[in-house]
Backbone as numpy.savetxt, mean C-alpha at the origin, in Angstrom:
# Nx Ny Nz CAx CAy CAz Cx Cy Cz
-5.68 -13.36 -7.24 -5.07 -12.52 -8.25 -4.70 -13.34 -9.46
-4.17 -14.52 -9.28 -3.81 -15.36 -10.40 -5.03 -15.66 -11.25
-6.16 -15.92 -10.60 -7.40 -16.20 -11.32 -7.80 -14.98 -12.16
-7.69 -13.80 -11.59 -8.06 -12.59 -12.32 -7.13 -12.40 -13.52
-5.83 -12.62 -13.33 -4.89 -12.51 -14.44 -5.24 -13.50 -15.54
-5.61 -14.72 -15.14 -5.97 -15.74 -16.13 -7.21 -15.32 -16.90
-8.22 -14.82 -16.19 -9.44 -14.38 -16.86 -9.16 -13.24 -17.82
-8.40 -12.27 -17.36 -8.10 -11.12 -18.20 -7.15 -11.48 -19.33
-6.34 -12.51 -19.13 -5.42 -12.95 -20.17 -6.14 -13.55 -21.36
-7.37 -14.01 -21.17 -8.15 -14.58 -22.26 -8.74 -13.53 -23.18
-8.64 -12.27 -22.80 -9.18 -11.19 -23.62 -8.13 -10.83 -24.67
-8.51 -10.89 -25.94 -7.55 -10.73 -27.03 -7.61 -9.34 -27.66
-8.20 -8.38 -27.00 -8.28 -7.04 -27.58 -8.19 -6.01 -26.47
-8.10 -4.74 -26.87 -8.21 -3.68 -25.88 -6.90 -3.16 -25.35
-5.78 -3.52 -25.93 -4.51 -2.98 -25.48 -4.13 -3.48 -24.11
-3.56 -2.59 -23.29 -3.04 -3.01 -21.99 -4.00 -2.69 -20.85
-5.27 -2.44 -21.14 -6.22 -2.11 -20.08 -6.35 -3.22 -19.05
-6.24 -4.49 -19.47 -6.38 -5.58 -18.51 -5.22 -5.61 -17.54
-4.01 -5.30 -18.02 -2.86 -5.23 -17.12 -3.03 -4.08 -16.13
-3.59 -2.96 -16.61 -3.82 -1.82 -15.72 -4.81 -2.18 -14.62
-5.85 -2.97 -14.97 -6.81 -3.39 -13.96 -6.14 -4.25 -12.89
-5.27 -5.16 -13.31 -4.55 -6.01 -12.36 -3.65 -5.15 -11.49
-2.95 -4.17 -12.10 -2.07 -3.29 -11.33 -2.86 -2.50 -10.30
-4.02 -1.97 -10.69 -4.84 -1.21 -9.75 -5.35 -2.11 -8.62
-5.70 -3.33 -8.97 -6.15 -4.29 -7.96 -5.03 -4.59 -6.97
-3.82 -4.77 -7.48 -2.66 -5.03 -6.63 -2.39 -3.82 -5.73
-2.46 -2.62 -6.28 -2.24 -1.42 -5.46 -3.29 -1.30 -4.37
-4.54 -1.66 -4.69 -5.60 -1.61 -3.68 -5.30 -2.58 -2.54
-4.83 -3.78 -2.87 -4.47 -4.75 -1.82 -3.29 -4.25 -1.00
-2.33 -3.62 -1.67 -1.17 -3.06 -0.97 -1.62 -1.98 0.02
-2.48 -1.10 -0.42 -3.01 -0.05 0.46 -3.79 -0.65 1.62
-4.52 -1.71 1.37 -5.28 -2.37 2.44 -4.37 -2.91 3.53
-3.23 -3.47 3.14 -2.27 -3.98 4.13 -1.77 -2.83 4.99
-1.44 -1.71 4.37 -0.93 -0.55 5.10 -2.01 0.01 6.02
-3.23 0.12 5.52 -4.31 0.68 6.33 -4.70 -0.25 7.48
-4.60 -1.55 7.28 -4.84 -2.49 8.38 -3.78 -2.32 9.46
-2.54 -2.09 9.04 -1.46 -1.85 9.99 -1.75 -0.60 10.83
-2.26 0.44 10.19 -2.62 1.65 10.92 -3.70 1.34 11.94
-4.74 0.64 11.52 -5.85 0.32 12.44 -5.38 -0.41 13.69
-4.40 -1.31 13.51 -3.99 -2.18 14.62 -2.76 -1.70 15.38
-2.07 -0.68 14.89 -0.76 -0.34 15.44 -0.78 0.18 16.86
-1.90 0.71 17.32 -1.96 1.20 18.70 -2.04 0.04 19.69
-2.52 -1.12 19.23 -2.70 -2.28 20.11 -1.56 -3.28 20.08
-0.86 -3.33 18.92 0.18 -4.36 18.80 1.23 -3.94 17.78
2.34 -4.66 17.79 3.40 -4.42 16.81 2.95 -5.04 15.49
2.74 -4.20 14.48 2.21 -4.67 13.20 3.30 -4.90 12.16
4.54 -4.64 12.52 5.62 -4.83 11.56 5.75 -6.31 11.22
5.64 -6.60 9.92 5.63 -7.99 9.46 6.22 -8.04 8.06
6.47 -9.24 7.59 6.98 -9.40 6.22 5.93 -8.92 5.21
4.65 -9.17 5.47 3.60 -8.73 4.56 3.59 -7.20 4.45
3.74 -6.51 5.58 3.78 -5.06 5.56 5.04 -4.57 4.84
6.17 -5.21 5.08 7.40 -4.85 4.39 7.23 -4.96 2.88
6.61 -6.04 2.43 6.38 -6.22 0.99 5.47 -5.14 0.43
4.43 -4.78 1.18 3.53 -3.71 0.74 4.28 -2.39 0.62
5.12 -2.10 1.60 5.88 -0.86 1.57 6.93 -0.86 0.46
7.50 -2.02 0.17 8.42 -2.12 -0.96 7.71 -1.79 -2.27
6.48 -2.27 -2.40 5.68 -1.98 -3.58 5.43 -0.47 -3.71
5.10 0.16 -2.60 4.88 1.61 -2.60 6.17 2.34 -2.96
7.29 1.88 -2.43 8.58 2.51 -2.75 8.86 2.50 -4.24
8.47 1.43 -4.90 8.71 1.31 -6.35 7.66 2.04 -7.18
6.49 2.28 -6.62 5.36 2.75 -7.40 5.20 4.27 -7.43
5.41 4.92 -6.31 5.15 6.36 -6.28 6.46 7.13 -6.12
6.42 8.37 -6.58 7.64 9.19 -6.64 8.33 9.32 -5.28
7.61 9.66 -4.26 8.20 9.84 -2.93 8.06 8.58 -2.07
7.86 7.45 -2.72 7.65 6.19 -2.01 8.72 5.84 -1.00
10.00 5.92 -1.36 11.03 5.56 -0.37 10.98 6.43 0.89
10.79 7.73 0.73 10.71 8.61 1.89 9.47 8.31 2.74
8.34 8.12 2.05 7.11 7.85 2.79 7.16 6.52 3.53
7.74 5.51 2.92 7.80 4.21 3.60 8.74 4.27 4.81
9.82 5.04 4.69 10.70 5.21 5.87 9.95 5.93 6.99
9.20 6.97 6.63 8.42 7.70 7.63 7.37 6.80 8.28
6.75 5.95 7.47 5.74 5.04 8.01 6.37 4.08 9.01
7.50 3.49 8.65 8.17 2.56 9.57 8.65 3.26 10.84
9.12 4.50 10.71 9.52 5.27 11.90 8.31 5.51 12.79
7.16 5.79 12.19 5.96 6.04 12.99 5.57 4.79 13.79
5.79 3.62 13.20 5.45 2.37 13.91 6.38 2.09 15.08
7.52 2.75 15.11 8.46 2.56 16.22 8.19 3.53 17.37
7.25 4.44 17.21 6.89 5.40 18.26 6.36 4.65 19.48
6.95 4.89 20.66 6.51 4.16 21.85 5.11 4.52 22.35
4.66 5.75 22.13 3.33 6.17 22.58 2.29 5.68 21.58
1.37 4.79 22.01 0.39 4.22 21.09 -0.47 5.25 20.36
-0.89 6.32 21.06 -1.72 7.34 20.42 -0.95 8.09 19.34
0.27 8.47 19.65 1.10 9.17 18.66 1.44 8.25 17.49
1.71 6.99 17.81 2.01 6.00 16.76 0.83 5.90 15.79
-0.36 5.77 16.32 -1.57 5.66 15.50 -1.79 6.92 14.65
-1.64 8.08 15.27 -1.88 9.34 14.54 -0.86 9.53 13.42
0.41 9.29 13.69 1.43 9.51 12.67 1.35 8.46 11.56
1.13 7.21 11.92 0.99 6.16 10.90 -0.21 6.47 10.01
-1.30 6.92 10.60 -2.48 7.28 9.82 -2.22 8.45 8.89
-1.49 9.43 9.37 -1.17 10.61 8.55 -0.34 10.20 7.33
0.68 9.38 7.56 1.53 8.95 6.45 0.75 8.05 5.49
-0.09 7.18 6.01 -0.90 6.30 5.16 -1.84 7.12 4.26
-2.39 8.21 4.79 -3.26 9.07 3.96 -2.46 9.72 2.83
-1.23 10.14 3.12 -0.39 10.72 2.07 -0.09 9.67 1.00
0.20 8.45 1.44 0.47 7.37 0.49 -0.76 7.13 -0.38
-1.92 7.05 0.23 -3.15 6.81 -0.55 -3.38 7.92 -1.55
-3.22 9.17 -1.15 -3.39 10.29 -2.10 -2.38 10.20 -3.23
-1.15 9.81 -2.92 -0.12 9.69 -3.95 -0.44 8.58 -4.94
-0.94 7.47 -4.45 -1.33 6.37 -5.32 -2.55 6.79 -6.14
-3.48 7.52 -5.55 -4.64 8.02 -6.26 -4.24 8.89 -7.44
-3.11 9.59 -7.31 -2.61 10.41 -8.39 -2.15 9.61 -9.59
-2.03 8.29 -9.43 -1.65 7.43 -10.54 -2.86 7.00 -11.35
-4.00 7.50 -10.96 -5.23 7.13 -11.68 -5.98 6.00 -11.02
-5.59 5.65 -9.77 -6.23 4.54 -9.09 -7.38 4.91 -8.24
């Protein structure tokens, strides 16, 4: 990401489009962390500092972010692996659609 920021920082025209590209790239990485957690949550405890950081980013970025991130973390605490996977996936899809509404 730092390399991309450096490359885009060398562009001296075009307004804030380069910052928007970096923001979209960061959101894509954030969503990837959440979606990886969904993929693995039926097999293992995926709660980690990296996931917490991704969810913090979502909380700050989308309107219902705080509620959705709480729901996502609650889903990861579900003892039944199948239910945990289904609910985490459902919330992750809502998060992705909400982020998509930002133009991403």
